[in-house]
C-alpha positions as CSV (number, residue, x, y, z in Angstrom):
1,M,0.0,0.0,0.0
2,K,2.8,2.4,0.9
3,R,4.5,1.6,-2.4
4,L,1.3,2.4,-4.3
5,L,1.0,5.8,-2.5
6,V,4.6,6.6,-3.3
7,V,4.1,5.8,-7.0
8,L,0.9,7.8,-7.2
9,F,2.5,10.8,-5.5
10,A,5.5,10.7,-7.8
11,A,3.2,10.5,-10.8
12,F,1.2,13.5,-9.6
13,C,4.3,15.5,-9.0
14,S,5.6,14.8,-12.5
15,F,2.3,16.1,-14.1
16,N,2.1,19.1,-11.9
17,V,4.1,21.5,-14.0
18,V,4.7,24.9,-12.6
19,A,5.5,27.7,-15.0
20,S,8.0,30.3,-14.0
21,P,8.4,33.8,-15.4
22,V,10.6,34.0,-18.4
23,N,11.8,37.0,-20.6
24,I,10.7,36.1,-24.1
25,N,12.8,38.8,-25.5
26,T,16.1,37.3,-24.3
27,A,15.6,33.7,-23.4
28,D,16.5,30.8,-25.7
29,A,13.9,28.3,-27.0
30,K,14.7,25.6,-24.5
31,T,14.3,28.1,-21.6
32,I,11.0,29.4,-22.9
33,G,9.7,25.9,-23.5
34,D,10.7,24.7,-20.1
35,A,9.3,27.8,-18.3
36,L,5.9,28.2,-19.9
37,S,3.1,25.7,-19.4
38,G,1.6,24.7,-22.8
39,I,4.6,25.9,-24.8
40,G,6.7,23.1,-26.1
41,L,10.0,23.3,-27.9
42,K,8.4,23.8,-31.3
43,K,6.4,26.8,-30.2
44,A,9.3,28.2,-28.2
45,E,11.5,27.9,-31.3
46,A,8.7,29.8,-33.3
47,I,8.8,32.5,-30.6
48,V,12.6,33.0,-30.9
49,K,12.4,32.9,-34.8
50,Y,9.7,35.5,-34.8
51,R,11.7,37.7,-32.3
52,E,14.8,37.4,-34.5
53,A,12.9,38.4,-37.6
54,K,10.6,41.1,-36.2
55,G,12.4,42.4,-33.2
56,A,11.5,42.3,-29.5
57,F,8.0,41.8,-28.3
58,K,6.4,45.0,-27.1
59,T,3.4,43.4,-25.4
60,V,2.5,39.9,-24.4
61,D,-0.5,40.0,-26.8
62,D,2.1,40.2,-29.7
63,L,2.6,36.5,-29.2
64,V,-0.6,35.8,-31.2
65,N,1.4,36.8,-34.2
66,V,3.6,33.7,-33.7
67,D,2.5,30.6,-35.7
68,G,0.8,28.1,-33.4
69,I,0.0,30.5,-30.6
70,G,-3.5,31.9,-30.2
71,P,-5.3,34.1,-27.8
72,K,-6.2,31.3,-25.5
73,T,-2.6,30.3,-25.1
74,V,-1.5,33.9,-24.5
75,E,-4.2,34.3,-21.9
76,K,-3.0,31.1,-20.1
77,I,0.7,32.2,-20.0
78,K,0.5,36.0,-19.8
79,N,1.3,36.1,-16.0
80,D,4.5,34.1,-16.6
81,V,5.8,36.1,-19.5
82,L,8.3,38.9,-19.0
83,L,9.2,41.5,-21.7
84,S,12.3,42.8,-19.9
85,D,14.3,42.0,-16.9
86,A,12.3,42.8,-13.8
87,V,13.3,45.7,-11.6
88,V,13.3,45.0,-7.9
89,A,10.6,47.0,-6.1
90,G,12.0,50.3,-4.7
91,Q,14.9,50.4,-7.2
92,T,15.0,53.0,-10.0
93,T,17.1,53.1,-13.1
94,D,16.9,56.8,-13.6
95,K,19.7,58.8,-12.0
96,K,17.7,62.0,-11.9
97,I,14.9,60.3,-9.9
98,D,17.6,58.9,-7.5
99,E,19.1,62.3,-7.0
100,K,15.7,63.9,-6.2
101,A,15.1,61.2,-3.6
102,K,18.2,62.2,-1.6
């Protein structure tokens, strides 16, 4: 009985894929495919190919322009897609803003 529970738990864990945020403007296809639920290697390669041909994605919704990716897929993954490297809360990248805060 214990063995069955262990096998069932292991099977459940292997199917419980958790997506993690990924920058689609800088990541390679493997990273994109591994990070986004429902995006396999072929779709990830299409994302990279589109980005290389057309330039960086400006919005997550631009992903519908990639072959094989529709609005439902974009809706499903939009919370796990980054378009630039995240800035830590409280940090600024503008020196003028930093100087005013002093």
